[in-house]
N, C-alpha and C positions, 0 to 999 in steps of 0.2 A: 466440727469434726475434728477428732484428735489424730495426730500423726506422730509415729516414733520416729526420732533422728538418730542415726548410728552415732556413737561417740566420737568417730573420727571426723564427721561432718558437724559435730555439735559447736566446736571452736569458730569454724567459718560462720555458721548460723549467729552466734553470738556478736560477732564482729559485724556482721551484715545488717543485724537488728539494731546494732548502736549501742551495746552494753559495754560501758566502760570496764576496762580490766580490774580495778580496784573493786568493782561492784559484782565481779562474777561468782556464781554460786553454782549448786549441783543441778537445778533445775531451771528450764527457760520454757516460757509459754508465750505465745502470741494470741493477745485476746482483745478483740473489738479495736485493732490498729494500735495497740500498746503491746510494750514488751513487759512481762512480769518474771522477775529474775529470783529464784531462790524461795524460801518459805514464807510467802506472803499470805496473810490471812484473808479468807474470802470476803469478810467485811471491807476491807481495803480495796480489793478488786471491784467490788459492788460500788463503793464510793468513786473510784477513778472513772468507772463507765457512766456514772450518772453526773459526775461534775465535769468531765471531759477537759481536764486542764492541759495546758499547752506543754507537756513534757512527751518525753519518748517513752517512758513507763516508770515501773516501781521495781526496787530491789530491797531484798533482805540479804545483805552480805553474810557469808558463813553460815553456820546451822546452829542459831541460838536454842538453847533448850527451853522449851514451852513454846515455841513456834509450831504452827500445823505440821504435823508429820515428826516431830522432834519432842514430843511428850515424853515427860520422865516422872510420872506419878504427879505428886504436888509441887515440884520444883518448876520454877520459872524464872528464867534470867531476864532482865529487862532487855529490850531491844528496840530498834528504830525501823520503821518503813520509810525508805527514802524515794523521793522522785529523782530522775535525772534527765538531762537534755543531751544533745548531740555533742555538746563540747566536754560533757562528764561532769557538768555543774550538779550538785545535789542539794536538795532541801529535805527537811524532814516531813513526812506526809502524815506519820502517826507513831505515838510511841506505845509499846504494850510491855 
């Protein structure tokens, strides 16, 4: 089920879901008990749901060119998909 959240309530949702401030991006989704923040590729979400790591979720801070929804022709800037935990600790989950 998809549910749209009013922008005024989005900040509260991010905080409640455990998204660290430094990882906040323009999109937030709750998927299979995880938080997906920003322009995370579907293949990484599928891997997250298959592997079930002990993390709060995945994030792509900012809006890197070439990430899903940010396509600009053939240009693709390198970016990392990060895992994060409740303490704000991050690790690189994948590199694109």
